[in-house]
N, C-alpha and C positions, 0 to 999 in steps of 0.2 A: 295554453299552459300558463299558469300564474307565476311570474318571476319575482314577486314580492314588491316591496316598497321601492318606488323609483329613486328616492333620495339614497336608500341603501345601495342600490345598483350603481349610482353615480359615485358613491364613496368607494365601493369595491373596484370599479374601473379606474379610479384615481390611484388607489393603492397598487394595483397591478402595473399601471403606467410608470409609477415611481420605482417600483421594484425592477422593472425591465431596464430603466435608465441608470440604476445604481452601479457605481464603478466597482469592479472586482479588483481587489488588491492582490498583488503578487509580491511576496517577500523573497528576494534572492538569497538571503542568509538562511531562511528555512529550507529552501530548495537545496542549497549547498550542503547543509547539515544532514538532511534526509538522504542525499545521494551518497554520503560517506558512511552511513550506518549499514550494518549487516542485516540482510533479510533472508527469510526462508518462507516460501509460500506467500510472499507479499507482506509478512509481518516482521517487524523489527526484532532482532535477537541480540543479546549481549554477547560479548566475546566469550564469556564462560559457557554460555549455552551453545555457541557455535563450536567451541573446542570439544564439548561433551558430544555433540551430534557427530562430529567428524572423527572423534576418538584420537585427538592429538593433544599434546601438552602445551601449557602456556609458555614454556621455556623456548619453543620453536620460534617465537617472536615474528610471526608473519604479518605482513601489512594487510589492511582491510580488503584491498583489491584481490589478493591471493586467496584469502579466506572466503570472500564472496564467490569467487570462481569455483572453489572447492564445494561450497554449499550448492551451487547450481548443478554441478556434476552429481552430487549426492542426491538431489532432488530428482534429476532426470533418471538416475539408476533406480530410485525408489518407485517412480511412476512406471518405469519399464517392467520392473519385477511384479508390480500389482497387475499390469496388463497380462503378463504371462500366467499368473495365478487365475485370473478371470477366464482366460481362454482355455485353460486346462480342464 
């Protein structure tokens, strides 16, 4: 099987060697900000969207941890209801 030009093969091998050695950067501030954001199904949601999904008012002034826990419970209930419908 013909692999092509040997000089091209050397260049491609050099490219992959450099790519494997490249340092992966991890930004703590981005991780911290992402951990504080509300999610549903792994997607970020705004406070307004979360309140609408949960059917609560903005005036309740819940912190993000409480709202995120409520979103998890909501998602679990939604998945459970879908399983029941499928099995029926």
